[in-house]
N, C-alpha and C positions, 0 to 999 in steps of 0.2 A: 504493500500500500504506500509506503513512504520510501523515497529514494534519497539516500544520504551519501554525500561525497565528502571525504575528509579534506577540506580546505576551508579557507575563511568564508568564501562565497559558497553557500550550499544551494542545492537544487531541490525542488519540491514539485510534486504532481499528485494532487489529491482530487478525487471526484466524490462528492457527497450529495446525492440527490441531483437537484437542478444546478448545483454550483460546481465549478472546477477551480482549483487554486493551483496555478502552475508558475514555474520560473519565467521571469521576464527575459525576452531576447531582444536583439537589435531590431528585429522585424516589428517590435511593438512601439518603436520610437514615433512613427506617425500617429498612433493612437494617443500617446502621451502628449504630442504636440496639439492634437485636437482638444484633449481634455484641459491642458494647461494654457490654452488660449481662450477658454470659455469663462467669461466673467462670473457665471453662476458657480463654477467650481472654485475659481480663484478667490472668491469671497470667503471661502472657508479653508483653502489650502494654498499657501504660498503668497496670496495677496493679489489684488487686482492691479497693482502697480508693477508686478513682476512681468518681465518680457522674456519669452523663450523663442528660440529658433530650433530647427532640426539639429543643427550643429551643437548648440549649447546643451540641449537635452541629451544627445548622444554622449557627449563628453561627461555630463553630470551622472547619468545613469550607468555609465560604463566604468566609473572610477571604483577602485578597490578600497575597501574599508579595513581598518586595523582591528577587526573583531569578527566573530561569526555573524553572518547576516544572510538574509533571503530578500530578494527583490521579486515581487509577485504580481502577476496579473490575475484578476478575478474575472471569471466567466460565469454567465448565467444562461443556461440552455444553449451553450455554444457561442454566445456573443460576449466578447470582451467588454466589460463594463467598469472596471476599476483597477486601482493600483494599491499595493501595500508593500511596506518594508518592515522587516522584523530583524532585530539585532540584539545580540548579547551585550549587556552593559560592560564597558571597560572602566578603568579607574577614573578617567576624565568624565565619563558620563555619570558615574555615581555622584561626583561633585556637582555637575550641571543640574541634576535633578534633585540634589539634596537628599539622596536616598542612602540609607545605611548600608554599608558594605560589611557583611558579616559571614561571608563564605558561601552564601546561597547562590544558586544559578538564577539570574534575573535577566529577562528580556524586555525590550521596549518595542512598541509598534506604532506605526503611522499608516494611515490608510485613507482612501477616498473613493467614492463611487463617482466616476467621471461622466456618466450618462444620467442626467437629472431625472429622466422619466423612470429610472429605477430607484429613486429615493423613496423613502417611507414605505417600502414593501417588505421589510424584514430580511432583506438579503444581507445587509451589513451585519445583522445579528447572527445569522447563520454562518457567515464568513468568520466572525470572531470566535464563535463556539468551535468551529472546525480548527482554527489556528490554535486555540488554547489546548484542545485535545492533542494536536500534533506536537506542540511544545512540551506537553507533559510526557507524551509517549516517546518521542524521538530525542528531545534535548534534555529530558529530566529536569525541566524548569521548576523552580519553587514559586516564582511569581512573575507576573507580566505587568508593566506599567505603561501608562499613556499620559499625555499632557495636553488635553484639549484646551482651547481658549475658553475662558469663563463666559464669553459672549456667544458661545455656540451651544445653546441648550439642546438642540436636536441630537448632536453627537453625544453630549453628556447623558441624556436619557437613554440613548441606544447602548452606551457602555454600561450604565447601571442595570439595564435590562439583562445583560449577559452576566452580571455579578461583580463588575468593577465597583470599587468604593473610593470616594474622595478621601485622601489621607493627608493632603497638605495643599496650601496655596503657593503658587510660584509667581510672586509679583514681578511685573515687567520682564517676564521670562523670555519672550520672543519678539524679535523685530518683525512687525507686520504692518504693511501699508504705511511705512514711514514713522511708526511710533512703537514703543515698547508696550506689549499687551500682557495682561495677567492671564495666567493659566492655572488649571487645577492639576495636581498630581493625583492620578487615579491608579489603583492597584487591584489586581486579581490574584488571590492566593490559590495556588494549585494544590 
């Protein structure tokens, strides 16, 4: 069911009912360009003042990270509809998130559904449940954290629906549309 390669960038291919979670490839860059030039998506991910081109996206999504990570495309009934990234916290990230480093295996996740007609249909919830099961089964994770903007109640409700809990506030945590915005630190204990 799970494909694991022993390198920092790991690969994934899971089908669970109507959804498929698979590794992102260079062939997905045009999709990312479509999604990350849509103001409705940018309002919640990256910011509407962010400008991408095919070249900048290819460079950004091809770069290697200094931790275990997955770059994911979410499909629903065979249609690519979103992106996610899952990564194991390293020392610098523990500091950034003000999260206690106590020897546990902790992952963080970022995600968006890039096709607005798929919003509010429970697909994000199903995606997160599948990812949490995967991280428990394959990576032996103890916890997963997220840092949604405090001004994004739809995402916060979706995360709470899966079982994430707000454990801290992260004031001025992220630069977004030219200003520092407050985020919540949310945690799911596996």
